[in-house]
N, C-alpha and C positions, 0 to 999 in steps of 0.2 A: 504493499499499499504505500503510495507516494504521500508525503505530508508536504503541505504548503505553508510556509512561515511568512507572515506579514510583518514587515518592520514599521513600528509606530514611529512617525517623524516626531523629532524633538527639536524645539527651537533653542533649548539649552544644551551646551556642550560641556561635558564633564571630562577634567583631566584629573588623574588619580595619583600622579606622581608627587612624592614629597620633596622637599629641598635636597635632602640626601640622595634621593633616587635620581633626581635630574643631575645632580654633580656626579654620581656614579656613572650614569649614562654619558655625560659629556666626557669624563676621563677615558671611559672604554672607547668611545668614538675616536678621541685623539691617539689613544695607544694603538688602536687597531690600524688606523690610517698611517701612523708613523712606521709601523712594523710591516705594511704591506709591501708587496713586490713594486719594483720601479714601474712596472707597466700599469698596475692599479693606480699608483699615485699620479701618473701621467693623465689618467682619466679623471680621477677625483682629485682634481686641483683644489687649492684653497678657495678659489672663487666658485667651485661647484661643490664644495663640502658643507654640510649642515651641521650647525650647533645643535645640542639637545634642545634648547629653548626654540629654535626655529623647526626642529623636526617633529617635537611632540604635538603640536596643533594639527599636523598633517596626518598624524595616525589615529585621530579621534574617530570613534564609531568602528564600524566593522570594515576590515580590509581583507580582501580574498589573497590568501598567502599560497605560494608554491612551497609546499613542504617536502623535503627529501629525507627519506628514511632508508635504512639498509636491510636487505634480506638476510637470511641465515647464510647465504652463499657469498655475502659481500657485494651484492649487487644493488645499486642505487635505484630507488622508486620515488617517483615525484607524484603528488596529488595535491588537489586544492582543498583548503580548509578556511573556514571563516576565522580570521584572526582579530582578537580585540587586544590592543596594547595597554596593559593595566599594571601600574606600579613598576615601570621600567622593563616589562617582559610581555612577550606575547602569550596569549592564552588561546586555547582552542579546544574543540571536543571532537569525539568520534564515537562511533558504535563499537562496542567491544568485540564484535564479530568481524570487523575490518582487518584487512591485512595490515594496515598501519598500526593498529593496536597491538597485533602480534610482534610486528617488528620493534615497536617501542618498548614492550614488556621485557625483551631480551638485549636490545641495543638502542639505548637512549640518545645517542648522538644524532643530531639532526641539523639541517641547513634549512632556512626559511628565507623567501624573498618576497618582498612587496614592491611591485613595479607598476608605476602609473604612466605609461608611455615612456616619453623621454623627459617628463616633468620630475619624476621622483623614483628613486631605487633605494630601498633599504634592505641590506642583506645581513643576515645574522646566522652565526654558527654557535652551537651550544648542545646543551643536553636538556631533555624533557624530564619533568618530575610530575607524577600524577598528583592532581589536586583532589583533596578530600576534606571532611569536615575538621580534621585536626589542624589544617592550615589556617593561620591567623587572618588570612585575607580571603578564604574560601566564601564566606557568606557575602561579602561585599562583591566578590567576582560573580557569583551566581545572581545576585540582585542586579548587577549591571546587564548581564546576558538576558535575564527575564525582562527587564525594562526595554531592551533593545528589540526583542523578538515578541514580546507580548506573551510569552509562556516560558516556564523554566526549562533549560535545556535538558534537565534530568527527567523531564516528562516525555521526552522525545523517543524513547525506547527502553527496553528492559535493562540494558547494560551500557548506558551512555557513560563514557569516560572523559573526563576534563584533565587538561594538562596545562603546564606552564613551561615555556622554554626559558631556561637560565643561560642567558648569553654569555659567551667567553670572547666573542669577536663580533663586532658590527661596524658597517660603514654606511654612510647615508650620502646619496648623491643627488644633487638638484640640478635640473637642466636649465637652459637659459631662460 
């Protein structure tokens, strides 16, 4: 059975990042870009690089992410997920029966890319961690998702799993 989710339009935009989370993201963006290859630094030049302050408003709401996971044979797999950037990290969900859920259970390393044409590219490498009620931000994350979609993501199936990507590396590119 196909489910249709309607996004409720909101006039108010919510940013969840604390001062410390914004600072951490800024430091990671700087560290990642400075350690990047010469080739990447020639593309993401200082005038095409985004600060955390300029990036965060562009990540508000739902963004379709290309999410790469790894099979048990070490082969990459890319799929699309709804990504919500909350507290300096991407959050997403999937059905526990999905291939990506199996991959993530055994190999949590992922790469995620949000690309908006030539206007914006935000690339993240890191590891996923399952989100559950023991997480201090869990209720806030579920409330955000529920407000966005008009229903709790936990109601979308019998085994919905929510995740957070803990970034280890990220680069933001802004086009002209």
